mmCIF file of the N, C-alpha and C atoms, coordinates in Angstrom:
data_MODEL
# 
_entry.id   MODEL 
# 
loop_
_atom_site.group_PDB 
_atom_site.id 
_atom_site.type_symbol 
_atom_site.label_atom_id 
_atom_site.label_alt_id 
_atom_site.label_comp_id 
_atom_site.label_asym_id 
_atom_site.label_entity_id 
_atom_site.label_seq_id 
_atom_site.pdbx_PDB_ins_code 
_atom_site.Cartn_x 
_atom_site.Cartn_y 
_atom_site.Cartn_z 
_atom_site.occupancy 
_atom_site.B_iso_or_equiv 
_atom_site.pdbx_formal_charge 
_atom_site.auth_seq_id 
_atom_site.auth_comp_id 
_atom_site.auth_asym_id 
_atom_site.auth_atom_id 
_atom_site.pdbx_PDB_model_num 
ATOM 1   N N  . MET A 1 1  ? 0.826   -1.102 0.203  1.00 0.00 ? 1  MET A N  1 
ATOM 2   C CA . MET A 1 1  ? 0.023   -0.190 -0.473 1.00 0.00 ? 1  MET A CA 1 
ATOM 3   C C  . MET A 1 1  ? 0.920   1.151  0.002  1.00 0.00 ? 1  MET A C  1 
ATOM 4   N N  . LYS A 1 2  ? 0.320   2.102  -1.058 1.00 0.00 ? 2  LYS A N  1 
ATOM 5   C CA . LYS A 1 2  ? 1.213   3.424  -0.666 1.00 0.00 ? 2  LYS A CA 1 
ATOM 6   C C  . LYS A 1 2  ? 0.889   3.712  0.640  1.00 0.00 ? 2  LYS A C  1 
ATOM 7   N N  . LYS A 1 3  ? 2.322   4.816  0.795  1.00 0.00 ? 3  LYS A N  1 
ATOM 8   C CA . LYS A 1 3  ? 2.251   5.810  2.117  1.00 0.00 ? 3  LYS A CA 1 
ATOM 9   C C  . LYS A 1 3  ? 1.998   7.439  1.445  1.00 0.00 ? 3  LYS A C  1 
ATOM 10  N N  . ASP A 1 4  ? 1.623   7.715  2.922  1.00 0.00 ? 4  ASP A N  1 
ATOM 11  C CA . ASP A 1 4  ? 0.664   9.013  2.981  1.00 0.00 ? 4  ASP A CA 1 
ATOM 12  C C  . ASP A 1 4  ? -0.137  9.323  1.670  1.00 0.00 ? 4  ASP A C  1 
ATOM 13  N N  . ILE A 1 5  ? -0.606  8.661  0.880  1.00 0.00 ? 5  ILE A N  1 
ATOM 14  C CA . ILE A 1 5  ? -1.978  8.894  0.168  1.00 0.00 ? 5  ILE A CA 1 
ATOM 15  C C  . ILE A 1 5  ? -3.489  8.894  1.109  1.00 0.00 ? 5  ILE A C  1 
ATOM 16  N N  . HIS A 1 6  ? -3.355  8.920  2.080  1.00 0.00 ? 6  HIS A N  1 
ATOM 17  C CA . HIS A 1 6  ? -4.662  8.438  3.580  1.00 0.00 ? 6  HIS A CA 1 
ATOM 18  C C  . HIS A 1 6  ? -5.101  9.464  4.010  1.00 0.00 ? 6  HIS A C  1 
ATOM 19  N N  . PRO A 1 7  ? -5.934  10.073 3.900  1.00 0.00 ? 7  PRO A N  1 
ATOM 20  C CA . PRO A 1 7  ? -6.217  11.120 5.402  1.00 0.00 ? 7  PRO A CA 1 
ATOM 21  C C  . PRO A 1 7  ? -5.906  11.094 6.716  1.00 0.00 ? 7  PRO A C  1 
ATOM 22  N N  . GLN A 1 8  ? -5.936  11.548 7.669  1.00 0.00 ? 8  GLN A N  1 
ATOM 23  C CA . GLN A 1 8  ? -5.812  11.455 8.913  1.00 0.00 ? 8  GLN A CA 1 
ATOM 24  C C  . GLN A 1 8  ? -6.981  11.323 9.309  1.00 0.00 ? 8  GLN A C  1 
ATOM 25  N N  . TYR A 1 9  ? -7.111  9.720  10.093 1.00 0.00 ? 9  TYR A N  1 
ATOM 26  C CA . TYR A 1 9  ? -7.970  9.663  10.551 1.00 0.00 ? 9  TYR A CA 1 
ATOM 27  C C  . TYR A 1 9  ? -8.045  9.803  12.393 1.00 0.00 ? 9  TYR A C  1 
ATOM 28  N N  . ARG A 1 10 ? -9.080  10.522 13.097 1.00 0.00 ? 10 ARG A N  1 
ATOM 29  C CA . ARG A 1 10 ? -8.732  11.269 13.915 1.00 0.00 ? 10 ARG A CA 1 
ATOM 30  C C  . ARG A 1 10 ? -9.827  11.335 14.839 1.00 0.00 ? 10 ARG A C  1 
ATOM 31  N N  . ASP A 1 11 ? -9.450  12.090 16.510 1.00 0.00 ? 11 ASP A N  1 
ATOM 32  C CA . ASP A 1 11 ? -10.886 12.263 16.945 1.00 0.00 ? 11 ASP A CA 1 
ATOM 33  C C  . ASP A 1 11 ? -11.453 13.776 16.424 1.00 0.00 ? 11 ASP A C  1 
ATOM 34  N N  . VAL A 1 12 ? -12.816 13.581 16.127 1.00 0.00 ? 12 VAL A N  1 
ATOM 35  C CA . VAL A 1 12 ? -13.287 14.757 15.617 1.00 0.00 ? 12 VAL A CA 1 
ATOM 36  C C  . VAL A 1 12 ? -14.894 15.592 16.747 1.00 0.00 ? 12 VAL A C  1 
ATOM 37  N N  . VAL A 1 13 ? -14.859 16.621 17.036 1.00 0.00 ? 13 VAL A N  1 
ATOM 38  C CA . VAL A 1 13 ? -15.834 16.800 18.010 1.00 0.00 ? 13 VAL A CA 1 
ATOM 39  C C  . VAL A 1 13 ? -17.173 17.177 17.145 1.00 0.00 ? 13 VAL A C  1 
ATOM 40  N N  . PHE A 1 14 ? -18.230 16.549 16.765 1.00 0.00 ? 14 PHE A N  1 
ATOM 41  C CA . PHE A 1 14 ? -19.237 17.881 15.674 1.00 0.00 ? 14 PHE A CA 1 
ATOM 42  C C  . PHE A 1 14 ? -20.514 17.973 17.050 1.00 0.00 ? 14 PHE A C  1 
ATOM 43  N N  . GLN A 1 15 ? -20.971 19.258 16.665 1.00 0.00 ? 15 GLN A N  1 
ATOM 44  C CA . GLN A 1 15 ? -21.842 20.386 17.516 1.00 0.00 ? 15 GLN A CA 1 
ATOM 45  C C  . GLN A 1 15 ? -22.935 20.796 16.521 1.00 0.00 ? 15 GLN A C  1 
ATOM 46  N N  . ASP A 1 16 ? -24.450 20.575 16.847 1.00 0.00 ? 16 ASP A N  1 
ATOM 47  C CA . ASP A 1 16 ? -25.419 20.439 16.248 1.00 0.00 ? 16 ASP A CA 1 
ATOM 48  C C  . ASP A 1 16 ? -25.668 22.310 16.617 1.00 0.00 ? 16 ASP A C  1 
ATOM 49  N N  . ILE A 1 17 ? -25.563 23.081 15.829 1.00 0.00 ? 17 ILE A N  1 
ATOM 50  C CA . ILE A 1 17 ? -25.993 24.528 16.261 1.00 0.00 ? 17 ILE A CA 1 
ATOM 51  C C  . ILE A 1 17 ? -27.007 24.666 16.752 1.00 0.00 ? 17 ILE A C  1 
ATOM 52  N N  . SER A 1 18 ? -27.936 23.827 16.114 1.00 0.00 ? 18 SER A N  1 
ATOM 53  C CA . SER A 1 18 ? -29.375 24.707 16.967 1.00 0.00 ? 18 SER A CA 1 
ATOM 54  C C  . SER A 1 18 ? -29.789 24.266 18.123 1.00 0.00 ? 18 SER A C  1 
ATOM 55  N N  . THR A 1 19 ? -29.169 23.415 18.657 1.00 0.00 ? 19 THR A N  1 
ATOM 56  C CA . THR A 1 19 ? -29.604 22.824 20.004 1.00 0.00 ? 19 THR A CA 1 
ATOM 57  C C  . THR A 1 19 ? -28.238 22.529 21.030 1.00 0.00 ? 19 THR A C  1 
ATOM 58  N N  . ASP A 1 20 ? -26.754 23.101 20.527 1.00 0.00 ? 20 ASP A N  1 
ATOM 59  C CA . ASP A 1 20 ? -25.627 22.594 21.185 1.00 0.00 ? 20 ASP A CA 1 
ATOM 60  C C  . ASP A 1 20 ? -25.242 21.384 21.507 1.00 0.00 ? 20 ASP A C  1 
ATOM 61  N N  . PHE A 1 21 ? -25.924 20.881 20.737 1.00 0.00 ? 21 PHE A N  1 
ATOM 62  C CA . PHE A 1 21 ? -25.679 18.977 21.504 1.00 0.00 ? 21 PHE A CA 1 
ATOM 63  C C  . PHE A 1 21 ? -24.199 18.688 20.563 1.00 0.00 ? 21 PHE A C  1 
ATOM 64  N N  . ALA A 1 22 ? -23.695 17.945 21.528 1.00 0.00 ? 22 ALA A N  1 
ATOM 65  C CA . ALA A 1 22 ? -21.905 17.880 20.982 1.00 0.00 ? 22 ALA A CA 1 
ATOM 66  C C  . ALA A 1 22 ? -21.631 16.461 21.129 1.00 0.00 ? 22 ALA A C  1 
ATOM 67  N N  . PHE A 1 23 ? -20.962 15.856 20.344 1.00 0.00 ? 23 PHE A N  1 
ATOM 68  C CA . PHE A 1 23 ? -20.721 14.493 20.335 1.00 0.00 ? 23 PHE A CA 1 
ATOM 69  C C  . PHE A 1 23 ? -19.110 14.291 19.834 1.00 0.00 ? 23 PHE A C  1 
ATOM 70  N N  . LEU A 1 24 ? -18.111 13.010 20.153 1.00 0.00 ? 24 LEU A N  1 
ATOM 71  C CA . LEU A 1 24 ? -17.261 13.085 20.050 1.00 0.00 ? 24 LEU A CA 1 
ATOM 72  C C  . LEU A 1 24 ? -17.220 11.565 19.217 1.00 0.00 ? 24 LEU A C  1 
ATOM 73  N N  . THR A 1 25 ? -16.017 12.075 18.038 1.00 0.00 ? 25 THR A N  1 
ATOM 74  C CA . THR A 1 25 ? -16.244 10.721 17.105 1.00 0.00 ? 25 THR A CA 1 
ATOM 75  C C  . THR A 1 25 ? -14.640 10.968 16.088 1.00 0.00 ? 25 THR A C  1 
ATOM 76  N N  . ARG A 1 26 ? -14.797 9.757  15.581 1.00 0.00 ? 26 ARG A N  1 
ATOM 77  C CA . ARG A 1 26 ? -13.471 9.516  14.764 1.00 0.00 ? 26 ARG A CA 1 
ATOM 78  C C  . ARG A 1 26 ? -13.723 9.758  13.728 1.00 0.00 ? 26 ARG A C  1 
ATOM 79  N N  . SER A 1 27 ? -13.236 10.724 12.428 1.00 0.00 ? 27 SER A N  1 
ATOM 80  C CA . SER A 1 27 ? -13.341 11.056 11.149 1.00 0.00 ? 27 SER A CA 1 
ATOM 81  C C  . SER A 1 27 ? -12.224 11.471 10.642 1.00 0.00 ? 27 SER A C  1 
ATOM 82  N N  . THR A 1 28 ? -12.481 11.594 9.257  1.00 0.00 ? 28 THR A N  1 
ATOM 83  C CA . THR A 1 28 ? -10.999 11.895 8.319  1.00 0.00 ? 28 THR A CA 1 
ATOM 84  C C  . THR A 1 28 ? -11.370 13.694 7.643  1.00 0.00 ? 28 THR A C  1 
ATOM 85  N N  . ILE A 1 29 ? -12.398 13.804 8.535  1.00 0.00 ? 29 ILE A N  1 
ATOM 86  C CA . ILE A 1 29 ? -12.562 15.554 7.540  1.00 0.00 ? 29 ILE A CA 1 
ATOM 87  C C  . ILE A 1 29 ? -11.581 16.235 8.505  1.00 0.00 ? 29 ILE A C  1 
ATOM 88  N N  . THR A 1 30 ? -11.631 17.613 7.801  1.00 0.00 ? 30 THR A N  1 
ATOM 89  C CA . THR A 1 30 ? -10.881 18.824 8.513  1.00 0.00 ? 30 THR A CA 1 
ATOM 90  C C  . THR A 1 30 ? -11.462 19.657 8.840  1.00 0.00 ? 30 THR A C  1 
ATOM 91  N N  . ALA A 1 31 ? -11.206 20.417 9.900  1.00 0.00 ? 31 ALA A N  1 
ATOM 92  C CA . ALA A 1 31 ? -11.791 21.185 10.444 1.00 0.00 ? 31 ALA A CA 1 
ATOM 93  C C  . ALA A 1 31 ? -11.512 22.586 10.909 1.00 0.00 ? 31 ALA A C  1 
ATOM 94  N N  . LYS A 1 32 ? -11.625 23.672 10.505 1.00 0.00 ? 32 LYS A N  1 
ATOM 95  C CA . LYS A 1 32 ? -10.959 25.034 11.027 1.00 0.00 ? 32 LYS A CA 1 
ATOM 96  C C  . LYS A 1 32 ? -10.649 25.628 12.491 1.00 0.00 ? 32 LYS A C  1 
ATOM 97  N N  . GLU A 1 33 ? -11.810 25.102 13.060 1.00 0.00 ? 33 GLU A N  1 
ATOM 98  C CA . GLU A 1 33 ? -11.847 25.664 14.408 1.00 0.00 ? 33 GLU A CA 1 
ATOM 99  C C  . GLU A 1 33 ? -11.703 24.182 15.676 1.00 0.00 ? 33 GLU A C  1 
ATOM 100 N N  . THR A 1 34 ? -11.525 24.651 16.974 1.00 0.00 ? 34 THR A N  1 
ATOM 101 C CA . THR A 1 34 ? -10.945 23.243 17.838 1.00 0.00 ? 34 THR A CA 1 
ATOM 102 C C  . THR A 1 34 ? -11.902 23.836 19.160 1.00 0.00 ? 34 THR A C  1 
ATOM 103 N N  . ILE A 1 35 ? -12.287 22.811 19.882 1.00 0.00 ? 35 ILE A N  1 
ATOM 104 C CA . ILE A 1 35 ? -12.950 23.119 20.908 1.00 0.00 ? 35 ILE A CA 1 
ATOM 105 C C  . ILE A 1 35 ? -12.188 22.246 22.152 1.00 0.00 ? 35 ILE A C  1 
ATOM 106 N N  . ASN A 1 36 ? -12.819 22.119 23.262 1.00 0.00 ? 36 ASN A N  1 
ATOM 107 C CA . ASN A 1 36 ? -11.533 21.816 24.886 1.00 0.00 ? 36 ASN A CA 1 
ATOM 108 C C  . ASN A 1 36 ? -12.842 21.247 25.098 1.00 0.00 ? 36 ASN A C  1 
ATOM 109 N N  . TRP A 1 37 ? -12.898 20.039 25.462 1.00 0.00 ? 37 TRP A N  1 
ATOM 110 C CA . TRP A 1 37 ? -14.379 18.554 25.570 1.00 0.00 ? 37 TRP A CA 1 
ATOM 111 C C  . TRP A 1 37 ? -13.931 18.229 26.941 1.00 0.00 ? 37 TRP A C  1 
ATOM 112 N N  . THR A 1 38 ? -14.470 17.626 27.498 1.00 0.00 ? 38 THR A N  1 
ATOM 113 C CA . THR A 1 38 ? -14.700 17.380 28.852 1.00 0.00 ? 38 THR A CA 1 
ATOM 114 C C  . THR A 1 38 ? -13.716 16.007 29.000 1.00 0.00 ? 38 THR A C  1 
ATOM 115 N N  . ASP A 1 39 ? -13.140 15.915 28.456 1.00 0.00 ? 39 ASP A N  1 
ATOM 116 C CA . ASP A 1 39 ? -11.723 15.316 28.932 1.00 0.00 ? 39 ASP A CA 1 
ATOM 117 C C  . ASP A 1 39 ? -10.388 15.930 29.182 1.00 0.00 ? 39 ASP A C  1 
ATOM 118 N N  . GLY A 1 40 ? -10.455 17.274 28.861 1.00 0.00 ? 40 GLY A N  1 
ATOM 119 C CA . GLY A 1 40 ? -9.555  18.335 28.940 1.00 0.00 ? 40 GLY A CA 1 
ATOM 120 C C  . GLY A 1 40 ? -8.784  18.741 27.898 1.00 0.00 ? 40 GLY A C  1 
ATOM 121 N N  . LYS A 1 41 ? -9.021  17.656 26.860 1.00 0.00 ? 41 LYS A N  1 
ATOM 122 C CA . LYS A 1 41 ? -8.331  17.691 25.332 1.00 0.00 ? 41 LYS A CA 1 
ATOM 123 C C  . LYS A 1 41 ? -8.806  18.717 24.266 1.00 0.00 ? 41 LYS A C  1 
ATOM 124 N N  . GLU A 1 42 ? -7.861  19.345 23.463 1.00 0.00 ? 42 GLU A N  1 
ATOM 125 C CA . GLU A 1 42 ? -8.739  20.246 22.740 1.00 0.00 ? 42 GLU A CA 1 
ATOM 126 C C  . GLU A 1 42 ? -8.893  18.918 21.254 1.00 0.00 ? 42 GLU A C  1 
ATOM 127 N N  . TYR A 1 43 ? -10.154 19.342 20.819 1.00 0.00 ? 43 TYR A N  1 
ATOM 128 C CA . TYR A 1 43 ? -10.229 18.736 19.648 1.00 0.00 ? 43 TYR A CA 1 
ATOM 129 C C  . TYR A 1 43 ? -10.824 19.220 18.344 1.00 0.00 ? 43 TYR A C  1 
ATOM 130 N N  . PRO A 1 44 ? -10.797 19.085 17.327 1.00 0.00 ? 44 PRO A N  1 
ATOM 131 C CA . PRO A 1 44 ? -11.168 19.719 16.152 1.00 0.00 ? 44 PRO A CA 1 
ATOM 132 C C  . PRO A 1 44 ? -12.613 20.070 16.371 1.00 0.00 ? 44 PRO A C  1 
ATOM 133 N N  . LEU A 1 45 ? -13.118 20.694 15.581 1.00 0.00 ? 45 LEU A N  1 
ATOM 134 C CA . LEU A 1 45 ? -15.105 20.904 15.686 1.00 0.00 ? 45 LEU A CA 1 
ATOM 135 C C  . LEU A 1 45 ? -15.341 21.531 14.601 1.00 0.00 ? 45 LEU A C  1 
ATOM 136 N N  . VAL A 1 46 ? -16.504 20.325 14.208 1.00 0.00 ? 46 VAL A N  1 
ATOM 137 C CA . VAL A 1 46 ? -17.228 20.382 12.642 1.00 0.00 ? 46 VAL A CA 1 
ATOM 138 C C  . VAL A 1 46 ? -18.330 20.896 13.508 1.00 0.00 ? 46 VAL A C  1 
ATOM 139 N N  . LYS A 1 47 ? -19.000 22.348 12.932 1.00 0.00 ? 47 LYS A N  1 
ATOM 140 C CA . LYS A 1 47 ? -20.825 22.219 13.038 1.00 0.00 ? 47 LYS A CA 1 
ATOM 141 C C  . LYS A 1 47 ? -21.194 22.187 12.414 1.00 0.00 ? 47 LYS A C  1 
ATOM 142 N N  . VAL A 1 48 ? -22.173 21.410 12.638 1.00 0.00 ? 48 VAL A N  1 
ATOM 143 C CA . VAL A 1 48 ? -23.623 20.644 11.712 1.00 0.00 ? 48 VAL A CA 1 
ATOM 144 C C  . VAL A 1 48 ? -25.126 21.431 11.771 1.00 0.00 ? 48 VAL A C  1 
ATOM 145 N N  . GLU A 1 49 ? -25.946 21.172 10.292 1.00 0.00 ? 49 GLU A N  1 
ATOM 146 C CA . GLU A 1 49 ? -26.983 22.058 11.319 1.00 0.00 ? 49 GLU A CA 1 
ATOM 147 C C  . GLU A 1 49 ? -28.200 20.790 11.553 1.00 0.00 ? 49 GLU A C  1 
ATOM 148 N N  . VAL A 1 50 ? -28.035 20.076 11.085 1.00 0.00 ? 50 VAL A N  1 
ATOM 149 C CA . VAL A 1 50 ? -28.917 18.722 11.611 1.00 0.00 ? 50 VAL A CA 1 
ATOM 150 C C  . VAL A 1 50 ? -28.306 17.458 12.489 1.00 0.00 ? 50 VAL A C  1 
ATOM 151 N N  . SER A 1 51 ? -28.513 16.984 13.371 1.00 0.00 ? 51 SER A N  1 
ATOM 152 C CA . SER A 1 51 ? -28.163 15.714 14.137 1.00 0.00 ? 51 SER A CA 1 
ATOM 153 C C  . SER A 1 51 ? -29.319 15.042 14.872 1.00 0.00 ? 51 SER A C  1 
ATOM 154 N N  . SER A 1 52 ? -29.058 14.184 15.412 1.00 0.00 ? 52 SER A N  1 
ATOM 155 C CA . SER A 1 52 ? -30.177 13.029 16.029 1.00 0.00 ? 52 SER A CA 1 
ATOM 156 C C  . SER A 1 52 ? -30.673 14.177 17.228 1.00 0.00 ? 52 SER A C  1 
ATOM 157 N N  . GLN A 1 53 ? -30.264 15.316 17.584 1.00 0.00 ? 53 GLN A N  1 
ATOM 158 C CA . GLN A 1 53 ? -31.566 16.151 18.791 1.00 0.00 ? 53 GLN A CA 1 
ATOM 159 C C  . GLN A 1 53 ? -31.786 16.929 17.859 1.00 0.00 ? 53 GLN A C  1 
ATOM 160 N N  . SER A 1 54 ? -31.894 17.359 16.849 1.00 0.00 ? 54 SER A N  1 
ATOM 161 C CA . SER A 1 54 ? -32.564 18.197 16.044 1.00 0.00 ? 54 SER A CA 1 
ATOM 162 C C  . SER A 1 54 ? -33.445 17.918 15.145 1.00 0.00 ? 54 SER A C  1 
ATOM 163 N N  . HIS A 1 55 ? -33.462 16.681 14.354 1.00 0.00 ? 55 HIS A N  1 
ATOM 164 C CA . HIS A 1 55 ? -33.931 16.322 13.649 1.00 0.00 ? 55 HIS A CA 1 
ATOM 165 C C  . HIS A 1 55 ? -35.349 15.735 13.767 1.00 0.00 ? 55 HIS A C  1 
ATOM 166 N N  . PRO A 1 56 ? -36.589 16.603 12.909 1.00 0.00 ? 56 PRO A N  1 
ATOM 167 C CA . PRO A 1 56 ? -37.917 15.835 13.997 1.00 0.00 ? 56 PRO A CA 1 
ATOM 168 C C  . PRO A 1 56 ? -38.016 14.311 13.557 1.00 0.00 ? 56 PRO A C  1 
ATOM 169 N N  . PHE A 1 57 ? -37.399 13.251 12.822 1.00 0.00 ? 57 PHE A N  1 
ATOM 170 C CA . PHE A 1 57 ? -37.493 12.088 12.504 1.00 0.00 ? 57 PHE A CA 1 
ATOM 171 C C  . PHE A 1 57 ? -37.660 11.411 13.902 1.00 0.00 ? 57 PHE A C  1 
ATOM 172 N N  . TYR A 1 58 ? -36.370 12.080 14.683 1.00 0.00 ? 58 TYR A N  1 
ATOM 173 C CA . TYR A 1 58 ? -35.582 11.295 15.729 1.00 0.00 ? 58 TYR A CA 1 
ATOM 174 C C  . TYR A 1 58 ? -35.944 11.829 17.389 1.00 0.00 ? 58 TYR A C  1 
ATOM 175 N N  . THR A 1 59 ? -36.472 13.172 16.887 1.00 0.00 ? 59 THR A N  1 
ATOM 176 C CA . THR A 1 59 ? -37.016 13.913 18.143 1.00 0.00 ? 59 THR A CA 1 
ATOM 177 C C  . THR A 1 59 ? -38.452 13.805 18.298 1.00 0.00 ? 59 THR A C  1 
ATOM 178 N N  . GLY A 1 60 ? -39.276 13.111 17.171 1.00 0.00 ? 60 GLY A N  1 
ATOM 179 C CA . GLY A 1 60 ? -40.737 12.371 17.386 1.00 0.00 ? 60 GLY A CA 1 
ATOM 180 C C  . GLY A 1 60 ? -41.699 13.305 16.814 1.00 0.00 ? 60 GLY A C  1 
ATOM 181 N N  . LYS A 1 61 ? -41.370 14.677 16.170 1.00 0.00 ? 61 LYS A N  1 
ATOM 182 C CA . LYS A 1 61 ? -41.748 16.282 15.830 1.00 0.00 ? 61 LYS A CA 1 
ATOM 183 C C  . LYS A 1 61 ? -42.185 15.935 14.428 1.00 0.00 ? 61 LYS A C  1 
ATOM 184 N N  . GLN A 1 62 ? -41.649 14.530 13.560 1.00 0.00 ? 62 GLN A N  1 
ATOM 185 C CA . GLN A 1 62 ? -42.306 14.291 12.820 1.00 0.00 ? 62 GLN A CA 1 
ATOM 186 C C  . GLN A 1 62 ? -43.823 14.574 12.202 1.00 0.00 ? 62 GLN A C  1 
ATOM 187 N N  . LYS A 1 63 ? -43.938 15.022 10.902 1.00 0.00 ? 63 LYS A N  1 
ATOM 188 C CA . LYS A 1 63 ? -45.588 15.527 11.024 1.00 0.00 ? 63 LYS A CA 1 
ATOM 189 C C  . LYS A 1 63 ? -46.049 14.424 9.292  1.00 0.00 ? 63 LYS A C  1 
ATOM 190 N N  . ILE A 1 64 ? -46.781 14.080 8.905  1.00 0.00 ? 64 ILE A N  1 
ATOM 191 C CA . ILE A 1 64 ? -46.661 12.805 8.062  1.00 0.00 ? 64 ILE A CA 1 
ATOM 192 C C  . ILE A 1 64 ? -48.015 13.618 7.325  1.00 0.00 ? 64 ILE A C  1 
ATOM 193 N N  . VAL A 1 65 ? -47.676 14.187 6.051  1.00 0.00 ? 65 VAL A N  1 
ATOM 194 C CA . VAL A 1 65 ? -49.118 14.444 5.500  1.00 0.00 ? 65 VAL A CA 1 
ATOM 195 C C  . VAL A 1 65 ? -49.609 13.896 4.255  1.00 0.00 ? 65 VAL A C  1 
# 
């Protein structure tokens, strides 16, 4: 396998901007911002508009017309 062709797989925090819900997971996404997590470490921060905390399907507020 060729070296240095794969993106870096690391811990990243995703934050739902509509509910301030955040979760730590692993990803290859690049981020310009960082956040101090509850464990005291600094992680890259990716802000998202919809997560399981704000999506109508997962919150039970979905209406079928």
